[in-house]
TORKOLLO-406610 format. One line per 8 residues: for each residue x, y, z of N, C-alpha, C, CB. Coordinates in pm, whole numbers, plus 50000, padded with zeros to 5 digits. Glycine has a CB too. Layout:
BEGIN
X:Y:Z:X:Y:Z:X:Y:Z:X:Y:Z ~ ...
//
This chain:
BEGIN
64243:53620:42102:64308:53490:42113:64353:53438:41976:64213:53389:42179 ~ 64269:53463:41874:64306:53417:41740:64433:53484:41692:64192:53444:41640 ~ 64444:53616:41717:64565:53689:41676:64686:53642:41755:64545:53841:41694 ~ 64666:53612:41884:64777:53563:41965:64823:53427:41915:64736:53554:42112 ~ 64727:53342:41877:64762:53210:41825:64845:53222:41698:64635:53128:41797 ~ 64802:53311:41608:64876:53333:41483:65016:53384:41513:64802:53433:41392 ~ 65027:53478:41609:65158:53532:41644:65251:53424:41699:65143:53645:41747 ~ 65198:53339:41788:65280:53234:41850:65331:53136:41747:65201:53160:41958
65242:53087:41660:65283:52985:41563:65378:53046:41459:65160:52923:41494 ~ 65352:53170:41418:65443:53236:41323:65582:53251:41384:65387:53374:41280 ~ 65587:53286:41511:65716:53304:41579:65790:53172:41591:65695:53365:41718 ~ 65716:53064:41620:65779:52932:41635:65837:52884:41503:65679:52830:41688 ~ 65771:52920:41392:65818:52875:41262:65934:52959:41209:65705:52879:41163 ~ 65940:53083:41250:66040:53173:41191:66158:53202:41282:65975:53302:41154 ~ 66145:53177:41414:66252:53208:41508:66303:53080:41573:66204:53309:41615 ~ 66433:53069:41589:66495:52946:41641:66492:52942:41794:66640:52933:41592
66371:52931:41849:66359:52909:41993:66390:52763:42025:66217:52948:42043 ~ 66432:52732:42148:66450:52590:42188:66318:52515:42176:66505:52580:42333 ~ 66326:52384:42145:66206:52303:42124:66116:52303:42246:66244:52161:42088 ~ 66177:52291:42368:66095:52286:42490:66016:52415:42509:66183:52261:42611 ~ 66077:52528:42466:66009:52657:42482:65890:52667:42386:66108:52774:42456 ~ 65910:52617:42261:65801:52618:42163:65684:52534:42211:65850:52568:42027 ~ 65715:52414:42264:65610:52325:42313:65532:52391:42426:65671:52191:42359 ~ 65606:52453:42521:65540:52520:42633:65454:52636:42586:65644:52570:42733
65505:52713:42492:65434:52831:42441:65304:52791:42373:65523:52908:42344 ~ 65314:52690:42281:65196:52645:42208:65096:52579:42303:65236:52547:42097 ~ 65146:52500:42401:65056:52436:42496:64976:52539:42574:65136:52347:42592 ~ 65040:52650:42611:64972:52757:42684:64859:52817:42601:65072:52866:42724 ~ 64886:52837:42471:64783:52893:42383:64666:52796:42368:64842:52926:42246 ~ 64698:52666:42352:64592:52565:42338:64503:52563:42462:64653:52425:42314 ~ 64563:52571:42580:64486:52572:42704:64396:52695:42711:64579:52568:42826 ~ 64449:52809:42669:64367:52931:42668:64250:52921:42571:64453:53050:42632
64274:52856:42456:64166:52835:42358:64058:52746:42419:64221:52771:42228 ~ 64100:52642:42492:64003:52552:42555:63918:52627:42657:64074:52433:42622 ~ 63983:52713:42739:63910:52789:42839:63812:52887:42773:64008:52866:42930 ~ 63858:52950:42664:63772:53043:42593:63652:52970:42533:63851:53116:42483 ~ 63676:52854:42478:63568:52774:42419:63465:52735:42525:63625:52647:42353 ~ 63513:52703:42646:63423:52668:42756:63335:52786:42794:63504:52621:42878 ~ 63394:52905:42800:63317:53025:42832:63211:53054:42728:63409:53144:42846 ~ 63247:53034:42601:63152:53060:42492:63032:52966:42503:63220:53044:42355
63059:52840:42533:62950:52743:42545:62855:52781:42659:63007:52602:42569 ~ 62911:52828:42769:62828:52865:42883:62742:52988:42853:62915:52892:43004 ~ 62792:53078:42771:62720:53202:42741:62606:53178:42642:62816:53306:42687 ~ 62634:53111:42535:62536:53098:42427:62453:52970:42433:62606:53103:42296 ~ 62500:52872:42508:62421:52751:42519:62459:52649:42414:62274:52782:42509 ~ 62438:52522:42447:62482:52413:42359:62410:52413:42225:62460:52280:42427 ~ 62280:52439:42222:62207:52431:42096:62255:52536:41997:62058:52448:42121 ~ 62277:52657:42047:62323:52763:41958:62462:52733:41905:62323:52898:42030
62547:52680:41991:62683:52646:41949:62682:52536:41845:62767:52602:42070 ~ 62596:52435:41866:62591:52325:41769:62547:52375:41633:62497:52214:41817 ~ 62449:52467:41632:62403:52524:41506:62514:52602:41437:62282:52615:41529 ~ 62588:52681:41517:62698:52760:41462:62807:52672:41405:62756:52852:41568 ~ 62842:52568:41481:62947:52477:41433:62905:52408:41305:62980:52373:41540 ~ 62774:52377:41295:62724:52312:41173:62740:52403:41053:62576:52271:41190 ~ 62707:52533:41071:62720:52628:40962:62866:52647:40924:62658:52761:41000 ~ 62957:52653:41025:63100:52668:40997:63152:52548:40923:63179:52689:41126
63105:52429:40961:63151:52306:40895:63114:52308:40749:63092:52181:40964 ~ 62990:52355:40718:62948:52360:40578:63032:52461:40501:62800:52396:40567 ~ 63063:52573:40562:63144:52675:40496:63285:52625:40471:63148:52802:40580 ~ 63346:52560:40570:63482:52509:40557:63491:52408:40446:63529:52448:40688 ~ 63388:52323:40435:63389:52221:40331:63388:52285:40193:63269:52126:40347 ~ 63308:52387:40177:63300:52455:40048:63433:52521:40013:63188:52559:40048 ~ 63502:52574:40113:63629:52641:40089:63738:52541:40053:63671:52721:40212 ~ 63732:52422:40112:63839:52325:40092:63820:52245:39964:63846:52231:40210
63696:52210:39932:63672:52120:39820:63732:52167:39688:63527:52100:39803 ~ 63713:52295:39648:63764:52335:39516:63915:52352:39511:63700:52462:39474 ~ 63982:52352:39625:64127:52372:39623:64201:52246:39659:64167:52484:39717 ~ 64216:52220:39791:64301:52109:39833:64244:51974:39794:64321:52114:39982 ~ 64115:51949:39827:64060:51817:39801:64051:51788:39652:63924:51803:39864 ~ 64026:51890:39573:64018:51868:39429:64151:51831:39370:63965:51992:39360 ~ 64260:51867:39438:64393:51839:39389:64454:51715:39451:64482:51955:39413 ~ 64383:51657:39552:64438:51539:39616:64427:51421:39522:64366:51509:39747
64538:51355:39486:64534:51248:39389:64467:51124:39445:64673:51215:39341 ~ 64409:51045:39357:64356:50917:39400:64473:50825:39429:64262:50856:39294 ~ 64443:50714:39502:64551:50622:39536:64614:50564:39411:64498:50510:39625 ~ 64533:50532:39311:64588:50474:39188:64681:50572:39119:64475:50432:39093 ~ 64642:50701:39117:64726:50803:39052:64858:50817:39125:64653:50939:39047 ~ 64854:50817:39259:64977:50832:39337:65071:50716:39316:64944:50846:39484 ~ 65015:50596:39300:65097:50477:39300:65150:50436:39163:65019:50365:39358 ~ 65110:50507:39058:65159:50472:38925:65311:50474:38920:65102:50569:38820
65371:50574:38986:65517:50588:38983:65587:50477:39060:65557:50723:39039 ~ 65516:50411:39151:65576:50306:39234:65517:50169:39202:65556:50338:39382 ~ 65466:50153:39081:65402:50029:39043:65497:49910:39052:65346:50040:38904 ~ 65622:49930:39009:65720:49821:39015:65746:49778:39159:65853:49864:38948 ~ 65760:49877:39249:65783:49846:39390:65664:49771:39448:65810:49974:39471 ~ 65544:49814:39411:65423:49750:39461:65416:49603:39419:65299:49824:39412 ~ 65448:49575:39295:65443:49437:39246:65549:49351:39315:65464:49434:39094 ~ 65667:49407:39339:65771:49331:39409:65729:49296:39551:65901:49411:39412
65667:49394:39619:65625:49370:39757:65514:49265:39761:65577:49501:39823 ~ 65422:49270:39667:65314:49171:39663:65371:49030:39644:65215:49204:39550 ~ 65472:49017:39558:65534:48886:39537:65601:48836:39665:65637:48892:39424 ~ 65664:48929:39740:65728:48891:39866:65625:48851:39970:65814:49005:39918 ~ 65509:48913:39966:65402:48880:40061:65340:48745:40030:65294:48988:40059 ~ 65316:48719:39903:65245:48598:39863:65338:48480:39839:65165:48625:39739 ~ 65467:48505:39831:65563:48397:39807:65685:48415:39894:65603:48391:39660 ~ 65800:48391:39836:65924:48413:39909:65948:48312:40019:65925:48550:39968
66015:48354:40124:66057:48265:40232:65938:48210:40309:66151:48338:40327 ~ 65956:48088:40360:65853:48027:40445:65865:48073:40590:65862:47874:40439 ~ 65970:48153:40617:65992:48206:40752:65927:48345:40766:66144:48214:40783 ~ 65925:48394:40888:65878:48530:40912:65966:48629:40836:65878:48563:41063 ~ 65905:48728:40771:65983:48825:40694:65930:48966:40720:65978:48792:40543 ~ 66022:49062:40727:65988:49203:40742:66022:49274:40611:66063:49267:40863 ~ 65923:49337:40550:65941:49407:40423:65931:49556:40451:65834:49361:40316 ~ 66042:49626:40438:66048:49767:40475:66037:49857:40353:66176:49797:40549
65964:49968:40368:65953:50072:40267:66016:50197:40325:65802:50098:40224 ~ 66123:50247:40261:66202:50356:40317:66192:50478:40225:66350:50313:40335 ~ 66179:50596:40285:66177:50718:40204:66147:50840:40290:66074:50706:40094 ~ 66169:50957:40231:66143:51082:40300:65995:51101:40324:66199:51199:40221 ~ 65958:51184:40424:65816:51216:40445:65757:51280:40320:65800:51310:40566 ~ 65636:51238:40285:65570:51294:40169:65591:51217:40041:65616:51431:40149 ~ 65668:51109:40046:65693:51030:39925:65580:50933:39893:65823:50953:39940 ~ 65500:50897:39992:65389:50805:39968:65410:50668:40029:65368:50789:39822
65496:50657:40130:65523:50526:40193:65396:50468:40254:65631:50540:40302 ~ 65326:50550:40332:65206:50501:40401:65096:50469:40302:65157:50605:40502 ~ 65080:50554:40199:64978:50530:40097:65005:50398:40025:64974:50645:39995 ~ 65130:50373:39993:65168:50248:39926:65138:50129:40016:65317:50250:39888 ~ 65179:50137:40142:65155:50026:40236:65006:50002:40257:65223:50055:40371 ~ 64928:50110:40267:64784:50097:40288:64718:50030:40167:64720:50234:40313 ~ 64761:50067:40047:64700:50009:39928:64731:49860:39918:64748:50082:39803 ~ 64853:49822:39952:64888:49679:39951:64813:49605:40061:65041:49661:39969
64802:49667:40178:64734:49607:40292:64587:49579:40260:64744:49698:40416 ~ 64524:49671:40185:64382:49658:40151:64357:49581:40022:64320:49794:40141 ~ 64463:49537:39956:64447:49459:39834:64373:49329:39865:64586:49429:39769 ~ 64269:49297:39789:64186:49181:39818:64264:49050:39808:64069:49177:39723 ~ 64353:49040:39713:64431:48916:39697:64525:48898:39815:64511:48918:39565 ~ 64592:49005:39854:64685:48998:39968:64609:48968:40097:64763:49130:39981 ~ 64499:49041:40120:64422:49022:40243:64365:48880:40252:64307:49124:40251 ~ 64324:48827:40138:64266:48693:40138:64368:48581:40157:64192:48671:40011
64495:48613:40135:64600:48511:40144:64633:48478:40289:64726:48559:40072 ~ 64618:48576:40379:64656:48557:40519:64532:48535:40605:64736:48678:40570 ~ 64550:48455:40710:64439:48425:40801:64395:48549:40878:64478:48314:40899 ~ 64491:48627:40925:64462:48748:41002:64556:48859:40957:64476:48723:41156 ~ 64517:48981:40982:64605:49094:40953:64567:49212:41041:64598:49133:40802 ~ 64666:49296:41074:64645:49412:41159:64746:49519:41126:64652:49375:41307 ~ 64721:49640:41177:64813:49750:41150:64813:49848:41267:64775:49821:41018 ~ 64920:49925:41278:64929:50027:41383:65027:50135:41339:64974:49963:41518
65015:50253:41399:65106:50365:41375:65200:50378:41494:65028:50498:41351 ~ 65329:50385:41466:65429:50403:41571:65492:50540:41554:65538:50289:41567 ~ 65461:50633:41644:65516:50767:41637:65637:50777:41728:65411:50872:41676 ~ 65700:50896:41730:65818:50914:41815:65782:50904:41962:65883:51050:41787 ~ 65661:50942:41997:65613:50922:42134:65497:50823:42127:65568:51059:42201 ~ 65518:50706:42182:65417:50601:42170:65406:50523:42300:65451:50506:42053 ~ 65297:50449:42311:65273:50362:42426:65288:50217:42380:65132:50387:42488 ~ 65383:50148:42440:65406:50007:42405:65279:49925:42426:65522:49948:42490
65209:49951:42534:65087:49876:42565:64977:49904:42461:65036:49912:42705 ~ 64962:50031:42422:64860:50064:42323:64888:49999:42188:64850:50215:42307 ~ 65016:49991:42151:65052:49924:42026:65013:49776:42030:65203:49939:41998 ~ 65045:49712:42142:65011:49570:42157:64860:49549:42150:65065:49515:42290 ~ 64784:49634:42219:64639:49622:42220:64580:49647:42081:64578:49720:42321 ~ 64635:49745:42011:64586:49775:41876:64603:49656:41783:64659:49897:41819 ~ 64721:49596:41783:64747:49482:41697:64666:49359:41738:64896:49449:41698 ~ 64658:49334:41869:64583:49218:41917:64434:49229:41884:64602:49201:42067
64380:49349:41893:64238:49367:41861:64209:49341:41714:64194:49507:41898 ~ 64310:49363:41626:64294:49329:41485:64311:49180:41461:64395:49407:41400 ~ 64411:49122:41527:64443:48980:41507:64342:48889:41576:64584:48949:41558 ~ 64305:48924:41697:64212:48841:41776:64119:48932:41853:64289:48746:41872 ~ 64009:48978:41791:63917:49071:41856:63864:49015:41988:63802:49104:41763 ~ 63892:49083:42097:63849:49041:42229:63888:49151:42328:63913:48904:42269 ~ 63849:49134:42453:63887:49230:42557:64019:49187:42618:63776:49241:42665 ~ 64127:49254:42577:64261:49221:42627:64310:49322:42730:64360:49214:42510
64226:49416:42770:64272:49525:42854:64316:49482:42993:64163:49626:42867 ~ 64269:49368:43040:64303:49322:43175:64436:49246:43178:64192:49234:43229 ~ 64491:49217:43062:64616:49142:43055:64735:49235:43081:64630:49072:42918 ~ 64840:49181:43138:64964:49256:43159:65039:49269:43027:65052:49189:43265 ~ 65135:49360:43021:65209:49384:42897:65279:49259:42847:65310:49494:42917 ~ 65341:49182:42938:65412:49062:42894:65315:48957:42840:65494:49003:43010 ~ 65193:48952:42895:65093:48859:42844:65045:48901:42705:64974:48851:42941 ~ 65030:49032:42686:64990:49082:42555:65096:49049:42450:64966:49233:42560
65223:49071:42486:65333:49043:42393:65339:48895:42359:65467:49089:42453 ~ 65322:48810:42460:65325:48666:42438:65211:48622:42347:65319:48591:42571 ~ 65092:48678:42371:64975:48643:42290:64996:48684:42145:64849:48710:42347 ~ 65051:48802:42124:65075:48849:41988:65183:48766:41921:65114:48997:41988 ~ 65288:48733:41995:65397:48653:41939:65347:48516:41893:65508:48636:42043 ~ 65252:48460:41966:65196:48330:41928:65121:48337:41796:65103:48279:42038 ~ 65069:48455:41764:64995:48470:41639:65084:48497:41520:64897:48579:41652 ~ 65211:48531:41544:65305:48556:41434:65382:48427:41407:65402:48673:41468
65336:48352:41313:65395:48222:41283:65488:48231:41162:65285:48118:41258 ~ 65553:48119:41133:65634:48113:41011:65545:48138:40890:65705:47976:40998 ~ 65597:48218:40797:65518:48256:40682:65448:48389:40699:65418:48151:40652 ~ 65453:48442:40821:65392:48573:40844:65476:48682:40779:65378:48600:40996 ~ 65410:48795:40748:65478:48906:40685:65448:49036:40761:65436:48919:40536 ~ 65550:49119:40775:65534:49249:40838:65581:49356:40739:65615:49257:40972 ~ 65493:49452:40709:65530:49567:40626:65564:49682:40718:65415:49606:40527 ~ 65683:49736:40704:65732:49845:40788:65761:49967:40702:65858:49802:40867
65707:50082:40739:65741:50206:40669:65822:50294:40763:65613:50281:40620 ~ 65931:50350:40711:66018:50434:40793:66097:50528:40703:66113:50348:40878 ~ 66136:50642:40758:66223:50734:40685:66370:50703:40710:66193:50878:40724 ~ 66399:50614:40805:66536:50586:40847:66584:50451:40793:66547:50589:41000 ~ 66690:50453:40714:66746:50329:40661:66797:50239:40772:66859:50360:40562 ~ 66848:50301:40880:66900:50222:40992:66792:50135:41055:66960:50314:41097 ~ 66671:50189:41064:66559:50114:41121:66524:49995:41031:66435:50204:41140 ~ 66521:50020:40900:66489:49913:40805:66594:49802:40808:66477:49970:40664
66721:49840:40817:66827:49740:40822:66822:49659:40952:66964:49807:40808 ~ 66789:49726:41061:66780:49657:41191:66667:49553:41190:66758:49760:41305 ~ 66554:49587:41123:66438:49498:41122:66447:49390:41015:66312:49579:41102 ~ 66544:49400:40925:66555:49309:40810:66567:49163:40852:66675:49347:40724 ~ 66487:49078:40789:66497:48933:40810:66550:48865:40683:66358:48873:40849 ~ 66467:48863:40580:66504:48800:40452:66512:48905:40340:66402:48690:40415 ~ 66409:48986:40328:66397:49080:40216:66474:49208:40241:66251:49112:40189 ~ 66533:49261:40135:66602:49389:40144:66500:49503:40141:66705:49405:40029
66528:49613:40211:66434:49727:40213:66414:49785:40074:66485:49836:40308 ~ 66297:49844:40053:66264:49912:39928:66278:50062:39949:66120:49875:39880 ~ 66372:50124:39879:66392:50269:39889:66310:50339:39781:66543:50305:39877 ~ 66213:50421:39823:66132:50494:39727:66210:50615:39675:65998:50539:39790 ~ 66222:50629:39544:66298:50742:39489:66215:50869:39486:66347:50709:39347 ~ 66284:50983:39489:66218:51112:39469:66178:51127:39323:66309:51228:39513 ~ 66075:51208:39298:66037:51236:39161:66146:51319:39093:65902:51309:39155 ~ 66171:51289:38964:66261:51374:38887:66194:51510:38864:66299:51307:38750
66275:51610:38826:66221:51743:38804:66110:51743:38699:66332:51839:38763 ~ 66130:51670:38589:66028:51667:38484:65903:51594:38530:66084:51600:38357 ~ 65919:51489:38613:65803:51418:38666:65725:51506:38763:65846:51288:38736 ~ 65799:51581:38845:65733:51671:38938:65655:51781:38868:65833:51732:39030 ~ 65713:51838:38761:65647:51943:38684:65524:51889:38613:65744:52004:38582 ~ 65534:51769:38560:65418:51706:38493:65306:51682:38593:65460:51573:38426 ~ 65343:51634:38712:65243:51608:38815:65177:51737:38863:65307:51534:38934 ~ 65257:51842:38880:65204:51971:38924:65106:52028:38822:65318:52070:38949
65141:52022:38694:65052:52072:38589:64919:51997:38590:65118:52060:38452 ~ 64928:51866:38608:64806:51784:38606:64712:51822:38719:64842:51636:38616 ~ 64769:51854:38834:64686:51887:38951:64633:52030:38946:64767:51867:39079 ~ 64709:52121:38885:64665:52260:38879:64567:52283:38763:64785:52353:38864 ~ 64598:52227:38647:64520:52257:38527:64427:52144:38484:64613:52289:38414 ~ 64432:52029:38553:64342:51917:38526:64340:51878:38378:64201:51953:38570 ~ 64459:51863:38320:64468:51817:38182:64479:51928:38080:64351:51735:38150 ~ 64444:52051:38117:64459:52163:38024:64606:52204:38014:64371:52283:38068
64638:52277:37907:64776:52321:37888:64811:52435:37984:64798:52366:37742 ~ 64934:52434:38030:64983:52542:38116:65006:52667:38030:65114:52500:38189 ~ 64957:52784:38073:64982:52908:37997:65132:52931:37980:64919:53029:38069 ~ 65170:52982:37864:65311:52999:37830:65385:53082:37934:65325:53064:37693 ~ 65320:53191:37983:65389:53281:38075:65415:53219:38212:65307:53408:38091 ~ 65352:53104:38239:65372:53036:38368:65467:52918:38358:65239:52989:38422 ~ 65513:52889:38236:65595:52770:38215:65725:52769:38295:65628:52757:38070 ~ 65804:52875:38285:65934:52880:38352:65919:52881:38503:66013:53002:38307
65834:52971:38554:65819:52981:38699:65753:52854:38754:65736:53105:38737 ~ 65664:52794:38676:65599:52670:38720:65699:52556:38734:65490:52630:38622 ~ 65791:52547:38637:65893:52442:38645:65983:52463:38766:65977:52439:38516 ~ 66017:52589:38795:66102:52619:38911:66029:52586:39041:66145:52767:38910 ~ 65899:52611:39043:65820:52576:39162:65820:52426:39183:65675:52629:39148 ~ 65798:52351:39074:65797:52205:39084:65932:52153:39132:65761:52142:38948 ~ 66039:52214:39082:66173:52173:39124:66195:52202:39271:66280:52244:39040 ~ 66139:52312:39320:66154:52349:39461:66080:52254:39555:66105:52490:39483
65987:52175:39501:65913:52080:39584:65998:51960:39623:65789:52032:39510 ~ 66119:51950:39568:66211:51846:39610:66173:51706:39571:66227:51851:39755 ~ 66083:51690:39473:66046:51556:39428:65950:51485:39521:66167:51473:39412 ~ 65886:51559:39616:65794:51498:39712:65650:51511:39662:65809:51565:39851 ~ 65583:51398:39634:65445:51403:39583:65350:51479:39676:65393:51263:39563 ~ 65362:51459:39808:65274:51527:39901:65291:51678:39892:65300:51480:40043 ~ 65414:51724:39882:65440:51868:39876:65385:51926:39745:65591:51898:39888 ~ 65394:51850:39638:65341:51895:39509:65190:51914:39518:65376:51795:39397
65122:51822:39588:64977:51834:39607:64943:51962:39684:64922:51711:39682 ~ 65019:51989:39792:64994:52108:39873:65019:52236:39793:65081:52106:39998 ~ 65130:52238:39719:65163:52356:39640:65059:52379:39531:65304:52342:39578 ~ 65012:52270:39470:64911:52282:39364:64783:52346:39419:64878:52144:39305 ~ 64746:52310:39543:64625:52368:39602:64640:52518:39623:64592:52299:39734 ~ 64763:52562:39652:64789:52705:39670:64789:52776:39534:64925:52727:39741 ~ 64851:52717:39434:64859:52780:39302:64722:52799:39239:64948:52697:39210 ~ 64630:52708:39266:64496:52721:39207:64424:52846:39255:64412:52598:39240
64465:52898:39370:64402:53019:39423:64468:53146:39368:64409:53019:39574 ~ 64573:53132:39287:64647:53248:39237:64599:53298:39102:64793:53215:39229 ~ 64493:53236:39048:64429:53283:38924:64526:53295:38807:64364:53417:38948 ~ 64625:53205:38802:64719:53200:38689:64792:53333:38666:64646:53161:38562 ~ 64819:53405:38774:64893:53531:38764:65041:53505:38791:64837:53637:38864 ~ 65126:53543:38696:65268:53513:38704:65334:53573:38827:65338:53562:38579 ~ 65294:53698:38864:65357:53761:38980:65325:53687:39109:65314:53906:38991 ~ 65202:53633:39119:65165:53557:39238:65235:53422:39242:65014:53538:39243
65254:53363:39125:65329:53236:39118:65474:53259:39160:65323:53175:38975 ~ 65530:53373:39124:65669:53403:39163:65679:53419:39315:65718:53532:39093 ~ 65575:53473:39377:65575:53484:39523:65578:53346:39588:65452:53563:39572 ~ 65503:53252:39530:65504:53114:39581:65643:53053:39564:65399:53028:39507 ~ 65705:53078:39448:65840:53026:39425:65939:53080:39528:65886:53061:39284 ~ 65930:53208:39557:66020:53269:39656:65999:53209:39794:66000:53421:39661 ~ 65874:53180:39828:65846:53117:39957:65906:52978:39964:65695:53110:39982 ~ 65896:52904:39854:65951:52768:39850:66103:52770:39855:65904:52694:39724
66164:52865:39787:66310:52873:39786:66366:52901:39925:66357:52982:39689 ~ 66284:52964:40010:66329:52995:40146:66324:52872:40238:66244:53107:40204 ~ 66252:52769:40192:66244:52648:40272:66365:52560:40248:66116:52571:40240 ~ 66384:52462:40338:66501:52375:40330:66457:52233:40300:66582:52378:40461 ~ 66388:52216:40186:66339:52085:40150:66456:51991:40123:66246:52093:40027 ~ 66447:51870:40178:66554:51773:40162:66638:51758:40286:66641:51812:40047 ~ 66621:51848:40384:66696:51837:40508:66616:51757:40609:66731:51976:40565 ~ 66669:51742:40731:66599:51670:40836:66475:51747:40881:66692:51645:40953
66466:51876:40846:66353:51957:40887:66249:51968:40776:66399:52094:40929 ~ 66251:51877:40677:66160:51892:40564:66014:51881:40607:66192:51787:40459 ~ 65985:51801:40710:65846:51790:40755:65796:51923:40809:65833:51682:40863 ~ 65877:51990:40892:65838:52120:40945:65824:52223:40833:65940:52168:41047 ~ 65908:52212:40729:65897:52304:40616:65763:52288:40547:66011:52279:40515 ~ 65719:52164:40526:65592:52139:40461:65477:52189:40547:65575:51990:40431 ~ 65485:52161:40678:65381:52206:40770:65375:52358:40773:65405:52150:40911 ~ 65493:52421:40778:65496:52566:40782:65436:52628:40656:65637:52614:40799
65469:52573:40540:65414:52624:40415:65263:52607:40412:65479:52552:40295 ~ 65215:52491:40456:65071:52465:40459:65001:52565:40549:65042:52322:40506 ~ 65059:52588:40667:64997:52679:40763:64993:52822:40712:65074:52673:40895 ~ 65102:52869:40655:65110:53008:40612:65012:53038:40499:65251:53040:40568 ~ 64972:52937:40423:64881:52959:40310:64737:52924:40341:64927:52879:40193 ~ 64706:52897:40469:64567:52873:40509:64495:53006:40530:64562:52788:40637 ~ 64363:53009:40506:64285:53128:40546:64293:53145:40697:64136:53115:40500 ~ 64280:53268:40744:64298:53295:40886:64199:53218:40972:64283:53444:40913
64075:53200:40923:63976:53133:41007:64003:52983:41021:63837:53153:40949 ~ 64093:52927:40938:64126:52785:40949:64255:52760:41028:64140:52726:40811 ~ 64333:52865:41051:64460:52846:41123:64441:52794:41265:64537:52976:41126 ~ 64345:52847:41344:64324:52789:41477:64285:52642:41472:64217:52866:41551 ~ 64207:52604:41370:64169:52463:41353:64291:52378:41326:64066:52448:41239 ~ 64381:52430:41243:64506:52361:41212:64587:52337:41339:64590:52442:41110 ~ 64596:52440:41422:64671:52429:41547:64606:52327:41640:64679:52566:41617 ~ 64475:52327:41646:64404:52236:41736:64433:52091:41699:64253:52263:41731
64424:52059:41571:64449:51921:41529:64595:51882:41544:64405:51902:41386 ~ 64684:51982:41550:64825:51953:41572:64851:51896:41711:64907:52077:41553 ~ 64753:51907:41800:64769:51853:41935:64745:51705:41944:64678:51923:42028 ~ 64698:51641:41836:64671:51498:41837:64786:51422:41774:64541:51467:41762 ~ 64821:51308:41832:64926:51225:41778:64880:51159:41649:64968:51119:41880 ~ 64974:51130:41561:64943:51065:41435:64885:50926:41461:65068:51056:41346 ~ 64778:50893:41389:64717:50763:41401:64614:50754:41513:64822:50661:41424 ~ 64599:50861:41592:64503:50860:41701:64363:50896:41650:64546:50958:41812
64262:50831:41707:64125:50864:41674:64087:50994:41744:64029:50750:41714 ~ 64013:51079:41673:63969:51206:41729:63820:51195:41756:64002:51325:41633 ~ 63784:51190:41882:63644:51172:41921:63573:51307:41919:63634:51108:42061 ~ 63454:51309:41862:63373:51431:41857:63238:51402:41918:63358:51483:41711 ~ 63176:51508:41973:63044:51493:42035:62933:51523:41934:63031:51586:42159
//
């Protein structure tokens, strides 16, 4: 089953099948994995499985910590490049119009829109200025009712599940008074313009080539100098990341496993050059690169979590 899963996902990433066919194919594999997991539990028993999962969890953590997590930047490090934007947004939140205002943050996936919004949302001064605050994730496939319930539970914690959708909307609308602020993150300028009230959208710029190379070096070498023989290929790799901070973090985690060997770095560069960063498919390119560079024992886990919608809680037993 593991080999079949790898074959299916590799085929979906490399061959231009119709989207509906890819979804059906992957869904079939996920169902088979679930059935196989059920059989395993029945054979070995719950206690043995729990012990095994515990050991696997410890192993996975050890494998991830020295590579990806060690290269994941802190929020402060990520936001240094957008400090001016952050200060402008804070001023719009704490001052500006006395009417309702929507403040949009626009940019490509991987630029740090959500990280920026989260940091402002959790800022003590900003949080203390407003009586109530709430947040939600809106994906391409979403439930209008779930969005209303999520926001209402933040704004007015209570049991709202028995209310109809129009009652939920009315209740939430009553809580959005003059002076309220909404932070919206989107990759589409059209969405930001449609939602605009008073403030103009903030467009996050891509990193320049030199900024990307500097960031990549910092994450790979942790302040040490880059070896001379890796300078040229390293700069080309950083340039291939398209100025996306998230992609630079992912690439850095891969490069750390290459033991500073120039030929292995060139292989990474060739893989990046084959991607179409900057197009409408840039998200799939990043996901594909991440998947292809995972150890085989983590690829099924990657696929499993791909079945959950963004922003959804994942319940575990």
